C-alpha positions as CSV (number, residue, x, y, z in Angstrom):
1,M,-3.5,-25.0,29.1
2,Y,-3.2,-27.8,26.5
3,S,-6.4,-28.9,24.9
4,P,-6.9,-31.2,22.0
5,F,-9.3,-28.7,20.4
6,N,-6.6,-25.9,20.5
7,F,-4.1,-28.2,19.0
8,L,-6.5,-29.3,16.3
9,F,-7.5,-25.7,15.6
10,G,-3.8,-24.6,15.4
11,W,-3.1,-27.5,13.1
12,L,-6.0,-26.6,10.8
13,S,-5.4,-22.9,10.6
14,N,-2.0,-22.3,9.1
15,D,-1.9,-18.6,8.5
16,L,-0.4,-17.4,5.3
17,A,1.1,-14.2,3.8
18,I,0.8,-14.0,0.0
19,D,2.6,-11.7,-2.3
20,L,0.2,-12.0,-5.3
21,G,2.5,-10.6,-7.9
22,T,2.1,-10.0,-11.6
23,A,5.1,-12.2,-12.4
24,N,5.3,-14.5,-9.4
25,T,3.3,-15.5,-6.4
26,V,5.2,-16.1,-3.1
27,V,3.7,-17.7,-0.1
28,Y,4.9,-17.4,3.5
29,A,3.5,-19.8,6.1
30,K,3.5,-18.7,9.8
31,G,6.3,-20.4,11.7
32,K,7.8,-21.9,8.5
33,G,9.0,-19.0,6.4
34,I,8.7,-18.9,2.6
35,V,7.1,-22.2,1.5
36,L,6.3,-21.5,-2.2
37,R,7.5,-19.3,-5.0
38,E,5.8,-20.0,-8.4
39,P,5.0,-17.9,-11.6
40,S,1.5,-16.4,-11.6
41,V,0.4,-18.3,-14.6
42,V,-2.5,-20.7,-15.1
43,A,-3.0,-23.0,-18.2
44,V,-6.6,-23.5,-19.1
45,R,-8.2,-25.9,-21.6
46,Q,-11.2,-24.5,-23.3
47,D,-13.8,-26.7,-25.1
48,G,-17.5,-26.9,-25.7
49,R,-18.2,-27.8,-22.1
50,G,-16.4,-24.8,-20.6
51,S,-12.9,-24.4,-19.3
52,K,-10.7,-26.6,-17.1
53,V,-7.5,-25.7,-15.3
54,L,-4.7,-27.9,-16.5
55,A,-1.6,-26.5,-14.8
56,V,-0.7,-23.7,-12.4
57,G,2.6,-22.0,-11.6
58,Q,5.9,-23.4,-13.0
59,D,4.2,-26.1,-15.1
60,A,1.9,-23.5,-16.7
61,K,4.8,-21.1,-17.4
62,Q,6.6,-23.7,-19.4
63,M,3.5,-23.7,-21.7
64,L,3.6,-19.9,-22.4
65,G,3.7,-19.4,-26.2
66,K,3.8,-23.2,-26.8
67,T,0.2,-24.2,-26.4
68,P,-2.2,-25.7,-29.0
69,G,-5.3,-23.7,-30.0
70,N,-7.6,-25.0,-27.2
71,I,-5.2,-24.4,-24.4
72,V,-4.3,-21.0,-23.2
73,A,-1.7,-19.9,-20.6
74,I,-3.2,-17.0,-18.7
75,R,-1.5,-14.5,-16.4
76,P,-4.5,-13.5,-14.3
77,I,-2.8,-10.6,-12.5
78,R,-2.0,-7.7,-14.8
79,D,-0.3,-4.4,-13.7
80,G,-0.5,-5.6,-10.1
81,V,-4.3,-6.1,-10.0
82,I,-6.7,-9.0,-10.8
83,A,-7.6,-9.1,-14.5
84,D,-9.3,-12.5,-14.4
85,F,-11.3,-13.2,-11.3
86,E,-12.1,-17.0,-11.8
87,V,-8.6,-17.9,-12.8
88,T,-7.0,-16.0,-9.9
89,E,-9.3,-17.8,-7.5
90,A,-8.3,-21.2,-9.0
91,M,-4.6,-20.2,-8.8
92,L,-5.0,-19.1,-5.1
93,R,-6.9,-22.3,-4.2
94,Y,-4.2,-24.4,-5.9
95,F,-1.3,-22.6,-4.0
96,I,-3.1,-22.8,-0.6
97,N,-3.8,-26.5,-1.1
98,K,-0.2,-27.1,-2.2
99,V,1.2,-25.4,0.9
100,H,-1.2,-27.3,3.2
101,N,-0.5,-30.6,1.5
102,R,-4.0,-30.7,0.0
103,R,-5.9,-30.7,3.3
104,T,-9.3,-29.4,2.3
105,L,-10.4,-28.6,5.9
106,V,-7.9,-25.8,6.2
107,H,-9.3,-22.2,6.3
108,P,-6.3,-20.0,7.0
109,R,-6.1,-16.3,7.8
110,I,-4.4,-14.7,4.9
111,I,-2.6,-11.4,4.5
112,I,-2.2,-10.3,0.8
113,S,0.0,-7.4,-0.4
114,V,-1.6,-5.0,-2.9
115,P,-0.3,-2.0,-4.9
116,S,-0.7,1.4,-3.1
117,G,-2.7,2.9,-6.0
118,I,-5.3,0.2,-5.9
119,T,-9.0,1.1,-6.1
120,Q,-11.8,-0.1,-3.7
121,V,-13.2,-2.3,-6.5
122,E,-9.8,-3.9,-7.0
123,K,-9.4,-4.4,-3.3
124,R,-12.8,-6.2,-3.2
125,A,-11.7,-8.4,-6.0
126,V,-8.6,-9.5,-4.1
127,R,-10.6,-10.1,-0.9
128,E,-13.3,-12.1,-2.7
129,S,-10.8,-14.2,-4.6
130,A,-9.0,-15.2,-1.4
131,E,-12.3,-15.9,0.5
132,S,-13.6,-18.0,-2.4
133,A,-10.2,-19.9,-2.4
134,G,-10.8,-20.9,1.3
135,A,-9.5,-18.0,3.5
136,R,-11.2,-17.6,6.9
137,E,-10.1,-13.9,7.2
138,V,-8.4,-11.7,4.6
139,Y,-6.1,-8.7,5.4
140,L,-4.6,-6.4,2.8
141,I,-1.3,-4.6,3.2
142,E,0.2,-2.1,0.8
143,E,3.2,-3.4,-1.0
144,P,5.6,-0.6,-0.1
145,M,4.7,-1.0,3.6
146,A,5.2,-4.8,3.4
147,A,8.5,-4.3,1.5
148,A,9.8,-1.8,4.1
149,I,9.0,-4.2,7.0
150,G,10.6,-7.0,5.0
151,A,13.8,-4.9,4.4
152,N,14.0,-4.4,8.2
153,L,13.4,-0.6,8.0
154,P,12.3,1.0,11.3
155,I,8.8,1.9,10.1
156,T,7.4,2.7,13.6
157,E,10.0,5.4,14.3
158,P,9.3,9.1,13.5
159,T,11.9,9.1,10.8
160,A,11.4,8.8,7.0
161,N,12.1,5.6,5.2
162,M,11.9,5.8,1.4
163,I,11.4,2.6,-0.5
164,I,11.2,1.7,-4.2
165,D,9.5,-1.7,-5.0
166,I,9.9,-2.7,-8.6
167,G,7.8,-5.7,-9.4
168,G,6.4,-7.3,-12.6
169,G,3.4,-5.1,-13.0
170,T,3.9,-2.0,-10.9
171,T,6.7,0.2,-9.4
172,E,5.8,1.5,-6.0
173,V,7.6,4.5,-4.6
174,A,6.7,5.4,-1.0
175,V,7.9,7.4,2.0
176,I,7.0,5.8,5.3
177,S,7.0,7.3,8.8
178,L,5.3,6.3,12.1
179,S,3.8,3.1,10.6
180,G,2.0,5.1,8.0
181,I,2.6,6.0,4.3
182,V,3.3,9.8,4.1
183,Y,3.6,9.7,0.3
184,A,3.0,6.9,-2.2
185,K,3.0,6.7,-6.0
186,S,2.2,3.6,-8.0
187,V,3.2,3.5,-11.7
188,R,2.1,0.6,-13.8
189,V,5.5,0.4,-15.4
190,A,7.9,-2.4,-14.2
191,G,9.4,-5.7,-15.3
192,D,6.6,-6.7,-17.7
193,K,6.7,-3.4,-19.6
194,M,10.5,-3.9,-19.9
195,D,10.0,-7.4,-21.3
196,D,7.6,-6.1,-23.8
197,A,9.9,-3.2,-24.8
198,I,12.7,-5.8,-25.4
199,L,10.4,-7.9,-27.5
200,Q,9.3,-5.0,-29.7
201,Y,12.9,-3.7,-30.1
202,I,14.2,-7.0,-31.3
203,K,11.2,-7.3,-33.7
204,R,12.0,-3.8,-35.1
205,K,15.8,-3.9,-35.1
206,H,16.5,-7.5,-36.1
207,N,13.2,-8.6,-37.8
208,L,13.0,-11.4,-35.2
209,A,9.9,-12.5,-33.4
210,I,10.5,-13.8,-29.9
211,G,8.2,-14.8,-27.0
212,E,7.6,-13.3,-23.6
213,R,9.7,-15.9,-21.8
214,T,12.7,-15.2,-24.1
215,A,12.3,-11.5,-23.6
216,E,12.4,-12.0,-19.8
217,L,15.4,-14.2,-20.0
218,I,17.3,-11.6,-22.0
219,K,16.4,-8.9,-19.4
220,M,17.6,-11.1,-16.6
221,S,20.8,-12.3,-18.4
222,I,22.2,-9.1,-20.0
223,G,19.7,-6.3,-19.0
224,N,21.8,-3.4,-17.9
225,V,20.9,0.3,-17.3
226,D,24.5,1.5,-17.7
227,P,26.5,-1.1,-19.6
228,E,30.3,-0.7,-20.1
229,L,32.6,-2.0,-22.8
230,P,33.1,-4.8,-23.6
231,Y,29.3,-5.3,-23.7
232,E,27.9,-8.6,-22.6
233,T,26.3,-10.5,-25.5
234,M,23.7,-13.3,-25.8
235,E,22.5,-15.5,-28.6
236,I,18.8,-15.5,-29.0
237,K,16.5,-17.7,-31.1
238,G,13.3,-16.7,-32.7
239,R,11.4,-16.6,-36.0
240,D,12.7,-14.5,-38.9
241,L,9.9,-12.1,-39.8
242,V,11.0,-11.7,-43.4
243,K,11.7,-15.4,-44.4
244,G,9.4,-17.0,-41.8
245,V,12.1,-19.5,-40.7
246,P,13.8,-20.0,-37.3
247,K,16.9,-17.8,-36.9
248,T,19.6,-17.1,-34.3
249,V,20.8,-13.5,-33.6
250,L,23.6,-12.1,-31.3
251,I,22.5,-9.1,-29.3
252,G,24.5,-6.9,-26.8
253,A,23.7,-5.3,-23.5
254,D,23.9,-1.8,-25.1
255,E,20.9,-2.8,-27.3
256,I,18.9,-3.9,-24.2
257,Q,19.8,-0.6,-22.5
258,Q,18.3,1.2,-25.5
259,A,15.2,-1.0,-25.5
260,I,14.3,-0.3,-21.8
261,T,15.4,3.4,-21.6
262,E,11.8,4.7,-21.6
263,Q,10.7,2.4,-18.7
264,V,13.8,3.2,-16.6
265,D,13.1,7.0,-17.2
266,I,9.5,6.6,-16.0
267,I,10.7,4.9,-12.8
268,I,13.3,7.6,-12.2
269,D,10.7,10.4,-12.7
270,A,8.4,8.7,-10.2
271,V,11.3,8.7,-7.6
272,K,12.0,12.4,-8.3
273,E,8.3,13.3,-7.9
274,A,8.3,11.5,-4.5
275,L,11.3,13.4,-3.4
276,E,9.7,16.7,-4.4
277,A,6.5,15.9,-2.5
278,T,8.2,14.8,0.7
279,P,8.0,17.3,3.7
280,P,11.4,19.0,4.4
281,E,11.9,17.3,7.8
282,L,11.5,13.9,6.3
283,S,13.7,14.8,3.3
284,A,16.6,15.3,5.8
285,D,16.1,11.7,7.0
286,I,16.2,10.4,3.5
287,V,19.5,12.1,2.9
288,D,20.9,10.3,6.0
289,H,19.3,6.9,5.4
290,G,19.2,6.7,1.6
291,I,16.6,4.9,-0.5
292,V,16.0,1.1,-0.3
293,L,15.4,-0.8,-3.5
294,T,13.2,-4.0,-3.4
295,G,11.4,-6.2,-5.9
296,G,12.7,-8.2,-8.9
297,G,13.6,-4.9,-10.7
298,A,16.2,-4.1,-8.0
299,L,18.3,-6.9,-9.6
300,L,18.5,-5.0,-12.9
301,K,22.2,-4.3,-13.3
302,N,23.4,-0.8,-12.5
303,L,19.9,0.5,-11.7
304,D,21.1,1.5,-8.2
305,R,24.0,3.4,-9.8
306,R,21.8,5.3,-12.2
307,L,19.4,6.2,-9.4
308,K,22.3,7.4,-7.3
309,Q,23.5,9.6,-10.2
310,E,20.0,11.1,-10.7
311,T,19.1,11.7,-7.0
312,G,22.5,12.2,-5.4
313,L,21.3,9.9,-2.5
314,P,22.7,6.6,-1.2
315,I,20.8,3.7,-2.8
316,I,20.6,0.4,-0.8
317,V,19.5,-2.8,-2.5
318,A,17.6,-5.0,0.0
319,D,19.3,-8.3,1.1
320,D,16.6,-10.4,-0.6
321,P,14.7,-8.0,-2.9
322,L,12.5,-10.8,-4.4
323,S,11.2,-11.8,-1.0
324,S,11.0,-8.4,0.8
325,V,7.2,-8.0,0.3
326,V,6.2,-11.5,1.4
327,L,8.7,-11.4,4.4
328,G,7.2,-8.1,5.5
329,S,3.7,-9.4,5.2
330,G,4.7,-12.5,7.1
331,K,6.2,-10.4,10.0
332,A,3.0,-8.4,10.1
333,L,1.1,-11.7,10.4
334,D,3.3,-12.8,13.3
335,N,2.9,-9.5,15.1
336,L,-0.8,-8.6,15.6
337,D,0.0,-5.1,16.8
338,I,1.8,-4.3,13.6
339,L,-0.9,-6.0,11.6
340,R,-3.6,-3.7,13.0
341,E,-1.5,-0.6,12.3
342,V,-0.5,-1.4,8.7
343,T,-3.5,-3.2,7.1
344,V,-5.8,-1.3,4.7
345,Q,-9.6,-1.4,4.6
């Protein structure tokens, strides 16, 4: 039956699914799909009277490495968990208001994805941040489970689905069956550690200082786990560490492969550990169905090929690896039966 109250309540409570990532925050609104994708960065001005948020998301990311002394660009999520509580709360509030066109009366139900290796203290920090930012109810879902739902895997069936979700702060390797996680391993090595490795390599090899944003751009442009001749090259600009003046250097994909070898090996070891720990009956399913790759790391060139060489199993990259986690969280939000089964306390 139609009632103005029901209509008003529905209008005021737009439920959201949030993938609160180390690198990017993605927001899914019920009935609308993905409505926001912005970097998890907040620019804060600090002076004698305290601190003031200047910019959030894309605007703040432009400021990384370019701010004067009294302004800092902060990434409040580190290794998949909250490192700065107040800044995370400000960032969430900004994103929620932006999605709801700055309507302050809105108190949505929110489902947030968290790494599978997260502690109770870290879970509480996520919950409290979302509640302080205006959420009416907060549900938590483990990232590999959300990624599996988002990649359209049959998680409720009694068959094994193996998923590798490589984000900015963490790599999640999980085996899922009957709506539960049979095995999960979370390693705090992912995109950010690769960026840092590229930055350090260029400093050592070329005596060139570059920033975080440049390192990320290099990874996305010519990052390759198994490059072939002729190698892709890229001109990068930075500061000469010997002379102290700006300089341009040409680097190749083979150098970037060298720079990120250690991080790629750690991810491969985590996958092998997961395969060793999987019960035999479920291992047989993984041979049939293969392993699904999601997250930004799935876009790293030839990572799927290297994983196939190392495991001998079919590797499938999800259709939209960057959105798998938030789409899965959104589907759980749309389906209360799934939501009750897959959320964590």
